N, C-alpha and C positions, 0 to 999 in steps of 0.2 A: 659531357660526362663520358668517361672511359670505362667500359665494361669488359671483364675477362669472362669468356664462356668456355667451360671445360666440359665437352660433350663428345663422345666417341661415335655416335650415330650421325653420319653425314647428312641425311635428310632432316633429322631433328635440328642439328646445329645450323643448317642452311635456313630452315624455316624461322628459327629464333633470331638469327643474325639479320635476316632480311627485314623482319618485323621491327626489330630494335633500331636498325639503321634508318628505316622510314620514319621513326620517331626522333631522329637526329642524335642517336647515341653512337659513339665510336666503339666498335666491337672487335676484340681480338679473340681468336679461337684456338684452343688446344684440344687435341684429339686423344690424349692419354693422360694418366695421372702424373707421371714424372715430369712431363713437359709443362703441364698445367701448374705444378708446384714451382718449377723453375721460373715461369713467367710471373706468377703471383709474388714471388720473393724478390724479383729483379726489376719489376716495373711498378709504378703507382697506378692503382685502379680505384675508381669510385665505388665499384660493386663487382662481386664475383658470383657468377651463376655456375654451380658445380653439380654435375651428375654424380650419383653415388657409385654406380657400377661402371668402372673404368678399367682399361688395360693398365698393367704395371703397378699402379697404386689405386686403392679404392678412394672414393670421394671422402670418406671419413678420415682416411690416413692423410690425404692431401690437406684437408681442413685442419687437422691437428698440427701438421707442419706449418701451415700458415699462421695459426694462432700462437705458436711459439715465438714468432717474430712480430706479428701485427694483431693486436686485439681490437682494432677499430674498424677495419674495412668490413662493410656488410657482406654477408655470404648467404645466398639463397640456394638451398639444396633442391635438386630435381631428381626424382626417383620413382620407380614403380613399386617400391617397398613402402606401404602406407600404414603399417600397424603402429600402435602406440609405442611398442618397444623400439621399432625402427626410428620413430620420431625422437624418442628420448635419446637414442644413441647419437643422432645428428645434433640435437641441442647440447648434449654433453660435450660433443667435440667442438662446439663453438658456433653452430649455425644460428643465424638471426631469423630465418624463415625456412619453410619446408613446403614444397609443392609436389603433389603426387601426379604422376603420369597416368593416363593422358590428361591434358589440360587444354583449355582454350587460351589463345594468345592474349585476349583482353585481360584475363585474370593474371597472367604472368606480368603483363605490363603494369597493372595496378600494383602488384606487389613490388616490382622494381621501383616504381615511383615512390611508394610508401617508404621503402628502405632508404632511398637516396634522400628523401625529405627528412626522415628521422635523423639521419647523420648530419644533415645541414643545420638542424635545430639544436645540436649539442652546445651547451653553454660552456665556453672555454674557461678554465680556471675556477669553476664552481666547486666549493668544498662543502659537503653535507656532513652533519655530525649529530649524534644522539648519545648522551652519556659519554662513554669512552670509545665509542665507535666512530671512525672517521673515514669518509669516502671522498676521494679526489676524482672528479669526473674528467679532468684534463689528463692527469698522470695515469688514470685507470688503476688506482691503488686503493686498497682497503686495509685499515689497521684497527685492532681493538686492544685496548690496554697496552698500546705500543707494539703489539705483535702483528706482523703482516699476515693477512689472510689471502690464500690463493683461491680465487673464484673463477669459474668459467664465464664466458661472455654472457650467457643467459642468466646465470646467477647474479652477475654484476648488474645487469639491466633490471632484474627484479628487485634487488636491494636498493638500487637508486630510486626506483618508483616508490617503494615503501618509505624511504627516507624523505623524499619530496612531499609525502603525504602523512608524515608522522603525526600520530594523534587522531587520524581519520581512518575509519574502517573502510577497506577496499574490498568490494565483492570480487568473486572469481571472474565475473563478466568484465568488470573494470580492469582487472589485471590483464585479462586476455586482450582486451581492446588496446591497451597501451604497450604491452610487451610481446604479444604473440601475433598481432595483426590478424589476418584471415586464416592462419594455419591452425587456430585453436579449434578443437573438437569438443563441443559442449558436453558430450557424453563421456569424455575421458577424465582421468584424474591427474593429468599432466601438471597442472598448477599446484595441486596438493603435494605431488612428488617433489617439485622444485622448491617449494617452501620448506619441505623436510630437509632437502639437501642443504638449503641455506641455514636452517637452524643448526644442523650438525656442525657447521663451520663458524657461525656467528655467535650462537648461544651456548651450545653444549659444553665447550671447554671453559666457560666462564660462570661465575657464581650468579650473576643477575641475568634475567631473560629480557630480550628486547622485542622479539617477534611473538605476538599473541594471537590466538584464535578466538574469534567471536562466533560462537556456535550459531549456525544458521544464517550468518551474515557475511563472514569473510575473515580478513586478516588486518591487523593494525600493528604499527611499530610505536612503542612507547616504553618508558622506563618501567621496570617491574614494580607493581604496587604491593609493597609488603609493610 
């Protein structure tokens, strides 16, 4: 497994690189945003670990650049910025996970393995549909009533989870377990915020609603009962 580490602090990057190489990962390091972006776009990586505060370009800017070309490579953000607002900015930019500094290496390793495992379990060519909504997991496209919908990586993952469980109420804890891994803060409203983002794109422009709230229980995808 080949990992790109974009981290400007030499001691931190050396610590992470040493630990990952001891676990038999192949690690390439970039020490600033522009070089990290160039490496990410010119080489194939199984995972990218990206610091947020970088010289030249911020980690958020690097991530947005990557997502314009590659929606599939898992990206784990590392940062000292740990507020809900910071996390939302990272997820909006296309992050798959978010780890706040300082951290213990075993936690980083667990998140790396979870992201790599999640990517390896993607079912190629699977098309999920409900009413006039179609999601193609291989092509990473979503359409409704024939109109393409532009989703972030996090929104796509959430919609895929809901579609795979259509008709079944998913609690916030279940959604967090499958889509947020260990980065979910049970005291935050991150999941509610993302469901609202998704509704604005999937439901709001159309006459029938597919994403429903079950008060006190969670969310379910089904055709509007009218």
